C-alpha positions as CSV (number, residue, x, y, z in Angstrom):
1,X,-33.1,-95.8,51.6
2,X,-35.9,-96.7,49.2
3,X,-35.3,-95.5,45.6
4,X,-38.4,-93.2,45.9
5,X,-38.0,-91.8,49.4
6,X,-35.9,-88.8,50.4
7,X,-35.3,-87.1,53.7
8,X,-36.8,-83.6,53.9
9,X,-34.1,-81.0,54.2
10,X,-34.8,-78.5,57.0
11,X,-38.2,-76.8,56.5
12,X,-38.2,-77.9,52.8
13,X,-38.2,-74.3,51.6
14,X,-34.8,-72.7,52.3
15,X,-31.1,-73.4,52.7
16,X,-28.9,-71.9,55.4
17,X,-25.5,-70.4,54.7
18,X,-23.1,-73.0,53.4
19,X,-25.8,-75.7,53.4
20,X,-26.5,-78.1,50.5
21,X,-29.4,-80.5,49.8
22,X,-27.7,-83.9,49.6
23,X,-28.6,-86.5,47.0
24,X,-30.7,-88.4,49.5
25,X,-32.6,-85.3,50.6
26,X,-35.2,-83.1,49.0
27,X,-37.0,-79.8,49.4
28,X,-40.8,-79.7,49.4
29,X,-42.4,-81.3,46.4
30,X,-43.4,-78.0,44.7
31,X,-39.8,-76.8,44.9
32,X,-38.5,-80.2,43.8
33,X,-40.8,-80.3,40.8
34,X,-39.7,-76.8,39.9
35,X,-36.0,-77.9,40.1
36,X,-36.8,-80.9,38.0
37,X,-38.3,-78.7,35.3
38,X,-35.2,-76.5,35.5
39,X,-33.1,-79.6,34.8
40,X,-35.2,-80.4,31.8
41,X,-34.6,-76.8,30.5
42,X,-30.9,-77.1,31.2
43,X,-30.5,-80.3,29.2
44,X,-32.9,-79.4,26.5
45,X,-30.8,-77.4,24.1
46,X,-27.9,-79.8,24.0
47,X,-29.9,-83.0,24.0
48,X,-32.0,-81.8,21.0
49,X,-29.0,-80.5,19.0
50,X,-27.7,-84.0,18.5
51,X,-30.8,-85.5,16.8
52,X,-31.4,-82.3,14.9
53,X,-27.8,-82.4,13.4
54,X,-27.7,-86.2,12.9
55,X,-31.4,-86.4,11.6
56,X,-32.2,-89.0,14.4
57,X,-35.9,-88.8,15.5
58,X,-35.8,-86.0,18.2
59,X,-38.7,-87.3,20.3
60,X,-37.2,-90.8,20.3
61,X,-33.9,-89.4,21.5
62,X,-35.6,-87.4,24.2
63,X,-37.7,-90.4,25.3
64,X,-34.6,-92.5,25.8
65,X,-32.7,-89.8,27.5
66,X,-35.5,-89.7,30.1
67,X,-35.5,-93.5,30.4
68,X,-31.7,-93.5,30.6
69,X,-31.8,-90.9,33.4
70,X,-34.2,-93.0,35.5
71,X,-32.1,-96.1,34.9
72,X,-28.9,-94.2,35.9
73,X,-30.5,-93.1,39.2
74,X,-31.8,-96.6,39.9
75,X,-28.4,-98.3,39.3
76,X,-26.4,-95.8,41.3
77,X,-29.0,-96.1,44.1
78,X,-29.7,-92.4,44.1
79,X,-26.1,-91.6,45.1
80,X,-25.1,-89.7,41.9
81,X,-27.4,-87.0,40.7
82,X,-27.2,-86.8,36.9
83,X,-29.2,-86.2,33.8
84,X,-28.2,-88.4,30.8
85,X,-28.6,-86.4,27.6
86,X,-27.3,-86.8,24.1
87,X,-23.5,-87.0,23.8
88,X,-21.8,-84.8,21.2
89,X,-19.1,-87.4,21.0
90,X,-21.4,-89.5,18.8
91,X,-21.8,-86.8,16.1
92,X,-18.7,-87.7,14.0
93,X,-19.1,-91.5,14.0
94,X,-22.9,-91.3,13.3
95,X,-22.1,-89.1,10.3
96,X,-19.5,-91.6,9.1
97,X,-21.7,-94.6,9.7
98,X,-24.8,-93.1,8.0
99,X,-22.7,-92.0,5.0
100,X,-24.2,-90.9,1.7
101,X,-26.9,-93.6,1.8
102,X,-28.2,-92.5,5.3
103,X,-27.7,-95.9,6.9
104,X,-29.6,-95.2,10.1
105,X,-29.6,-98.8,11.3
106,X,-25.8,-99.1,11.0
107,X,-25.4,-95.9,13.1
108,X,-27.7,-97.4,15.8
109,X,-25.6,-100.5,15.8
110,X,-22.5,-98.4,16.6
111,X,-24.4,-96.8,19.4
112,X,-25.4,-100.2,20.8
113,X,-21.9,-101.6,20.7
114,X,-20.5,-98.4,22.4
115,X,-23.0,-98.8,25.2
116,X,-22.2,-102.5,25.7
117,X,-18.4,-101.8,25.9
118,X,-19.0,-98.9,28.3
119,X,-21.2,-101.2,30.5
120,X,-18.4,-103.8,30.5
121,X,-15.9,-101.1,31.5
122,X,-18.3,-100.3,34.4
123,X,-18.2,-103.9,35.6
124,X,-14.4,-104.0,35.4
125,X,-14.2,-100.7,37.4
126,X,-16.5,-102.2,40.0
127,X,-14.1,-105.2,40.3
128,X,-10.7,-103.6,39.8
129,X,-11.1,-99.8,40.6
130,X,-10.2,-96.8,38.5
131,X,-6.4,-96.7,38.6
132,X,-6.1,-98.4,35.2
133,X,-8.4,-95.7,33.7
134,X,-6.0,-92.9,34.9
135,X,-3.1,-94.8,33.3
136,X,-4.9,-95.4,30.0
137,X,-6.5,-92.0,29.7
138,X,-4.3,-89.2,31.2
139,X,-5.4,-85.7,30.4
140,X,-3.1,-85.3,27.4
141,X,-5.0,-88.2,25.8
142,X,-8.5,-87.3,26.7
143,X,-8.0,-83.6,25.7
144,X,-6.6,-84.7,22.3
145,X,-9.4,-87.1,21.6
146,X,-12.1,-84.5,22.5
147,X,-10.4,-81.9,20.3
148,X,-10.1,-84.3,17.4
149,X,-13.8,-85.3,17.6
150,X,-14.9,-81.6,17.5
151,X,-12.5,-80.3,14.8
152,X,-13.0,-83.4,12.6
153,X,-16.6,-82.2,12.0
154,X,-15.5,-78.9,10.4
155,X,-16.3,-80.3,6.9
156,X,-19.8,-81.1,8.0
157,X,-20.3,-77.6,9.3
158,X,-19.0,-76.1,6.0
159,X,-21.3,-78.4,4.0
160,X,-24.4,-77.3,5.9
161,X,-23.3,-73.6,5.9
162,X,-23.0,-73.6,2.1
163,X,-26.5,-74.9,1.6
164,X,-28.1,-71.9,3.3
165,X,-25.4,-69.2,3.9
166,X,-27.8,-66.4,4.8
167,X,-29.7,-68.6,7.4
168,X,-26.3,-69.8,8.7
169,X,-24.9,-66.2,9.1
170,X,-28.1,-65.1,11.0
171,X,-27.9,-68.2,13.2
172,X,-24.2,-67.8,14.0
173,X,-24.6,-64.1,14.6
174,X,-27.6,-64.7,16.9
175,X,-25.5,-67.2,18.9
176,X,-22.7,-64.7,19.3
177,X,-25.0,-61.9,20.3
178,X,-26.8,-64.0,22.9
179,X,-23.5,-65.2,24.4
180,X,-22.3,-61.6,24.6
181,X,-25.4,-60.0,26.2
182,X,-26.6,-62.8,28.4
183,X,-25.2,-64.7,31.4
184,X,-26.0,-67.8,33.4
185,X,-28.6,-70.1,32.0
186,X,-29.3,-68.0,28.8
187,X,-25.6,-68.1,28.0
188,X,-25.4,-71.8,28.4
189,X,-28.2,-72.4,25.8
190,X,-27.0,-69.7,23.4
191,X,-26.6,-72.3,20.6
192,X,-30.1,-73.6,20.9
193,X,-31.6,-70.1,21.1
194,X,-29.5,-69.1,18.0
195,X,-30.9,-72.0,16.1
196,X,-34.4,-70.9,17.1
197,X,-33.8,-67.4,15.7
198,X,-32.2,-68.9,12.5
199,X,-35.3,-71.2,12.2
200,X,-37.7,-68.3,12.5
201,X,-35.7,-66.2,10.0
202,X,-35.7,-69.1,7.5
203,X,-39.4,-69.7,8.1
204,X,-40.2,-66.1,7.3
205,X,-38.2,-66.4,4.1
206,X,-40.1,-69.6,3.2
207,X,-37.1,-71.9,3.6
208,X,-38.8,-74.3,6.0
209,X,-41.1,-77.2,4.9
210,X,-43.8,-77.6,7.5
211,X,-45.6,-80.6,5.8
212,X,-44.2,-83.0,8.4
213,X,-45.3,-80.8,11.2
214,X,-48.9,-80.7,9.9
215,X,-49.0,-84.5,9.4
216,X,-47.5,-85.3,12.9
217,X,-49.8,-86.4,15.7
218,X,-50.0,-84.6,19.1
219,X,-49.6,-87.7,21.1
220,X,-48.1,-91.1,20.1
221,X,-45.3,-93.5,20.9
222,X,-41.9,-92.4,19.5
223,X,-40.6,-93.9,16.3
224,X,-38.7,-97.0,17.3
225,X,-36.1,-98.3,14.9
226,X,-34.0,-101.5,15.2
227,X,-30.2,-101.4,14.7
228,X,-28.1,-103.3,12.2
229,X,-24.6,-104.3,12.8
230,X,-21.7,-103.5,10.4
231,X,-18.1,-104.0,11.5
232,X,-16.9,-101.2,9.3
233,X,-19.4,-98.8,11.0
234,X,-18.9,-100.1,14.5
235,X,-15.2,-99.4,14.4
236,X,-15.9,-95.7,14.0
237,X,-17.5,-95.6,17.4
238,X,-14.7,-97.1,19.5
239,X,-13.0,-93.7,20.4
240,X,-16.4,-92.5,21.8
241,X,-16.1,-95.1,24.6
242,X,-13.0,-93.3,25.8
243,X,-14.7,-90.0,25.8
244,X,-17.7,-91.4,27.7
245,X,-15.4,-92.9,30.3
246,X,-13.7,-89.6,30.8
247,X,-17.0,-87.7,31.0
248,X,-18.6,-90.1,33.6
249,X,-15.5,-90.2,35.7
250,X,-15.3,-86.4,35.6
251,X,-19.0,-86.1,36.6
252,X,-18.7,-88.3,39.6
253,X,-15.6,-86.5,40.8
254,X,-17.3,-83.1,40.3
255,X,-20.3,-84.2,42.4
256,X,-18.0,-85.7,45.0
257,X,-16.3,-82.3,45.3
258,X,-19.5,-80.3,45.5
259,X,-21.3,-82.5,48.0
260,X,-18.2,-83.3,50.1
261,X,-18.9,-87.1,49.8
262,X,-16.4,-89.6,48.4
263,X,-18.2,-91.3,45.5
264,X,-15.3,-93.3,44.1
265,X,-17.1,-96.5,44.9
266,X,-20.0,-95.4,42.7
267,X,-17.8,-94.9,39.6
268,X,-18.4,-98.4,38.3
269,X,-22.1,-98.1,38.7
270,X,-22.2,-94.8,36.9
271,X,-20.3,-96.2,33.9
272,X,-22.4,-99.3,33.9
273,X,-25.6,-97.2,34.0
274,X,-24.6,-94.9,31.2
275,X,-23.5,-98.0,29.2
276,X,-26.9,-99.6,29.6
277,X,-28.7,-96.4,28.9
278,X,-26.8,-95.9,25.7
279,X,-27.4,-99.6,24.7
280,X,-31.1,-99.3,25.2
281,X,-31.3,-96.0,23.3
282,X,-29.4,-97.6,20.3
283,X,-31.7,-100.6,20.4
284,X,-34.8,-98.4,20.0
285,X,-33.6,-95.6,17.7
286,X,-32.1,-93.0,20.1
287,X,-28.7,-91.5,20.3
288,X,-26.0,-92.4,22.9
289,X,-26.1,-90.7,26.3
290,X,-23.7,-89.1,28.7
291,X,-23.8,-87.1,31.9
292,X,-24.4,-83.4,31.5
293,X,-22.3,-80.4,32.6
294,X,-25.3,-78.2,32.1
295,X,-27.1,-79.9,34.9
296,X,-24.0,-79.7,37.1
297,X,-24.2,-76.0,36.6
298,X,-27.8,-76.0,37.9
299,X,-26.8,-77.9,41.0
300,X,-23.9,-75.6,41.6
301,X,-26.1,-72.6,41.3
302,X,-28.9,-73.9,43.5
303,X,-26.8,-76.0,45.9
304,X,-29.5,-78.7,45.5
305,X,-28.1,-82.1,44.6
306,X,-31.3,-84.0,45.3
307,X,-31.8,-87.0,43.0
308,X,-35.6,-86.4,43.4
309,X,-35.4,-83.5,41.0
310,X,-33.7,-85.8,38.5
311,X,-36.5,-88.3,38.7
312,X,-38.9,-85.5,37.9
313,X,-36.7,-84.5,35.0
314,X,-36.4,-88.0,33.6
315,X,-40.2,-88.6,33.8
316,X,-40.8,-85.2,32.2
317,X,-38.5,-86.1,29.3
318,X,-40.3,-89.4,28.7
319,X,-43.6,-87.5,28.6
320,X,-42.2,-85.0,26.1
321,X,-41.0,-87.9,24.0
322,X,-44.6,-88.8,23.4
323,X,-45.4,-85.6,21.5
324,X,-44.5,-86.3,17.8
325,X,-45.6,-82.8,16.6
326,X,-43.0,-81.3,18.9
327,X,-40.3,-83.6,17.3
328,X,-41.5,-82.8,13.8
329,X,-41.0,-79.0,14.4
330,X,-37.4,-79.8,15.4
331,X,-36.9,-82.1,12.5
332,X,-37.8,-79.3,10.1
333,X,-34.9,-77.2,11.2
334,X,-33.3,-75.6,8.0
335,X,-29.9,-76.9,6.9
336,X,-28.4,-73.4,6.9
337,X,-29.3,-72.9,10.5
338,X,-27.6,-76.1,11.3
339,X,-24.5,-74.9,9.5
340,X,-24.3,-71.8,11.6
341,X,-24.8,-73.7,14.8
342,X,-22.3,-76.4,13.8
343,X,-19.7,-73.8,13.1
344,X,-19.9,-72.7,16.7
345,X,-20.7,-76.0,18.3
346,X,-18.0,-78.2,16.7
347,X,-15.4,-75.6,17.4
348,X,-16.6,-75.5,21.0
349,X,-16.1,-79.2,21.3
350,X,-12.6,-78.8,20.1
351,X,-11.9,-76.1,22.6
352,X,-13.2,-78.3,25.4
353,X,-10.3,-80.6,24.6
354,X,-7.9,-77.7,25.2
355,X,-9.7,-76.9,28.4
356,X,-9.0,-80.5,29.6
357,X,-5.3,-79.8,29.0
358,X,-5.4,-76.5,30.8
359,X,-7.4,-77.7,33.8
360,X,-5.0,-80.7,34.2
361,X,-1.9,-78.4,33.6
362,X,-0.6,-80.8,30.9
363,X,3.1,-80.0,30.4
364,X,3.6,-79.1,26.7
365,X,7.2,-78.1,27.4
366,X,7.6,-81.9,27.5
367,X,8.6,-82.8,23.9
368,X,6.8,-86.2,24.1
369,X,3.4,-84.6,25.1
370,X,3.8,-82.1,22.4
371,X,4.7,-84.6,19.7
372,X,1.9,-87.0,20.7
373,X,-0.8,-84.4,20.8
374,X,0.4,-82.6,17.7
375,X,0.6,-85.7,15.6
376,X,-2.8,-87.0,16.7
377,X,-4.5,-83.7,15.9
378,X,-3.2,-83.5,12.4
379,X,-4.1,-87.2,11.8
380,X,-7.6,-86.7,13.2
381,X,-8.5,-83.3,11.8
382,X,-7.2,-84.1,8.3
383,X,-9.0,-87.5,8.5
384,X,-5.9,-89.6,7.6
385,X,-7.5,-93.0,7.0
386,X,-6.5,-96.4,5.9
387,X,-8.4,-99.5,4.8
388,X,-7.9,-103.2,5.6
389,X,-10.4,-105.4,3.7
390,X,-13.8,-103.9,4.4
391,X,-12.7,-102.0,7.5
392,X,-11.8,-98.4,7.2
393,X,-9.9,-96.8,10.1
394,X,-10.8,-93.2,10.1
395,X,-8.8,-90.2,11.2
396,X,-10.5,-90.1,14.6
397,X,-9.7,-93.8,15.3
398,X,-6.0,-93.4,14.1
399,X,-5.7,-90.2,16.2
400,X,-7.0,-92.0,19.2
401,X,-4.5,-94.9,18.7
402,X,-1.6,-92.5,18.3
403,X,-2.6,-90.6,21.5
404,X,-3.2,-93.6,23.6
405,X,-0.4,-95.9,22.4
406,X,2.0,-93.0,22.0
407,X,1.6,-91.9,25.6
408,X,1.8,-95.4,27.0
409,X,4.8,-96.6,24.9
410,X,6.9,-93.4,24.6
411,X,6.5,-92.4,28.3
412,X,7.1,-96.1,29.2
413,X,10.4,-96.1,27.3
414,X,11.4,-92.8,28.9
415,X,10.6,-94.2,32.4
416,X,12.5,-97.4,31.7
417,X,15.5,-95.4,30.5
418,X,15.6,-93.3,33.6
């Protein structure tokens, strides 16, 4: 099949009972374009939260998410429908790499190295399969790493909250109310909508500086920035590779289940594609990418898995990335609103780690699983760090090592003993 040709499903307008639109099919173009716009809306809130929080250029991040999505579809030969949006796993290492002196280039260098390593993992998977991933990253490990990444950011949420407590309280309250009274798509973007309400509240109170918005152009290329490479910064990003592997593997398996097609042989291509997309984003000034659960939700609700809709979404994101005034509005988000959103968001990331444990039925009556996860959590959340020369191994890195090596070594010893 040509990359830009799809079989028309039925009459192109409707689905029969139990039918799905496969990745290599499409509905009529008006319906397909509408679905593409829906995918843009689904990814929008989460994709923009990352640059808003990290102070990366929002339009640059959006531009590269669109480029990454198109690249992903091309490399997977239209077999795996996916949108590549900003990954929350990058929040903690970006904050650590930028530090007090806001070293944007060093953070980008970490994004680039993460992407290169993930792409290499994709090539290894294409050659050797995925069994080694399951051995290296069982659910007890991935759940622990995701939880540590979220809860390690509690201090950042507190710092932003304290700089604008009233704005933060309004934002957090709005997020909670929207989640309580809405359902479906509105509930999935409750954090973004809460930030919008907090933003408006702060603007009415005069807490928002719109000088950058007034100065920004309506149409222009995104702000491209080159990375710099610092070993002490790069080491902060290594745990993110493990999270991206788990997210991509989970995405491919979810699409396989929903479409009824075995896509295990596409796993390597998916990892390679996300790795290259993340690398390109880091080289130009954007944040790292990952597959999006929000867009899986759209596919599950519509039963349309057509990659044509994702080509529309990717192209749309690229076009939106060419509107600097739009990005300037987002960049002006008040710090207090970010504190309110971070309080909810970072906690949610932590709870997602617990969900991995629950979904995989991790046995915490097993004393080894309990010891490994508990120790890693305390190390990561309290940020127990140590320094060797100019390299600092942060709590997230140490927690990752404890979770991975602890699981391999201790369970290996037990197995050998038995």
